[in-house]
C-alpha positions, 0 to 999 in steps of 0.5 A: 776125341771122346766117343759117345759109348762103344757102339759109336766107337765101333761105327768109327772104327768100321770107316776105317774097315770098308776095304774089308766090306763083304770079303770072303773069309772074314771074322770078326771077334770082340773081347767080352764084355765091352768089346764085343758091342764095340765089335758088332758095329764093325761085323754088322757094317762090313757084313762079317760074321761075329764071334767071341774071343775070350781072355781074362787080364791078371790084374795088380793086387789092390788095383784090378784094372792094371794089368800086369799080365792075361790068359787065354781060353786056349791056355796062353799065359802072359805076365809082366815080369818086370812089374811083377818084380818092381812091385814084390807081387808073389807067386802065391797072388799070381797063381790065386789071380790064375785060378779065378780068372781061369774060372771066369773064361770058362763061364763065358765059354759056357755063356756065350757059345753054350757047347758050341766049338770056337769058330775055326780062324785057318785062313781067315782075315780076322779082325779083333775088336776092343773098346780100347786098351791100356797095357795091352795084355788082354789083346796079347793074349788075344792076338796070341791065340788067334795066330796059333789057328793060322789065320790068312791076316791078323787085324786088331781095331781099336778106338784108343790105346796109349802111344806105348801100348800101340807100338807093342800091338803094331809089332804083333798084328799084321794091321793095326786100326787105332784112332786115338793114341793120346799121350796122356792116357790113364784109363779107357773110360775117360775117352767116352761120354758113357762107358758103363758096364756092359752085362752078361746078358747083353753080349748074349743078345748081341751074339744070338742076333748076329751071324754066327759059325757054327 
C-alpha cells in the first residue's frame, strides 16, 4: 500500500480510531515535524485536541536516518547497545550527538509551544501519532515520556512500520494501530507517493489552527 501523503495516511488512521470520536479526556500528540501532519488529521476526525511530543533520534555515523537511539524532552535516553557495540560507535560520538539533539529539542519547544507548558496527560487517553517508524526508537522515547505522566491509556497510531518494530511497540503501548507492516522495509518514505520534508513553519501553522490545551 502506498499513501498519497502524510495527510492521507492520517485520514486512513482516523478511520481505525472512530470509536474514540468525541471521547472525553482524549488528546492526540504528533511527533514533529512530519508526524504532526499525520496527527492533525486524526485530531480533526476525532474532535480531539492536538499537541506535540518532542523526541529526537540519535542517528548512526554516516547514516543519520538509521536510529541507534533517541532522547525525549523530559530527559529520557534510549540506546541500542547491541548496535553500538557491533559497529564500534564511540562514546564521544554519542555524547556529541546527544548534545546536538538536546539543543534541537529546546529549539522545537520554543517554536511549537513558546512559553506554554506541555499539556497535562494524567488520566487521559493519549494517541501518539507519527508518519511511520523504522527502528521505533523515537516512538519508544515518546511512549516512555507519556507513561511517566500517568495517562489512562496510550495508543500508538502509525501508517507503516516493519514487523519487528511493530511487535516492540505493541509491547510498550496499550493499543497500537499500524496500517501496514511490510516485511521488505527499507525506509518510511518508500510507502508514500509524496514525502517531502515538513518545515517548522508548517507545523506552527497546524498547531495554531488546531485545538490546543492551555
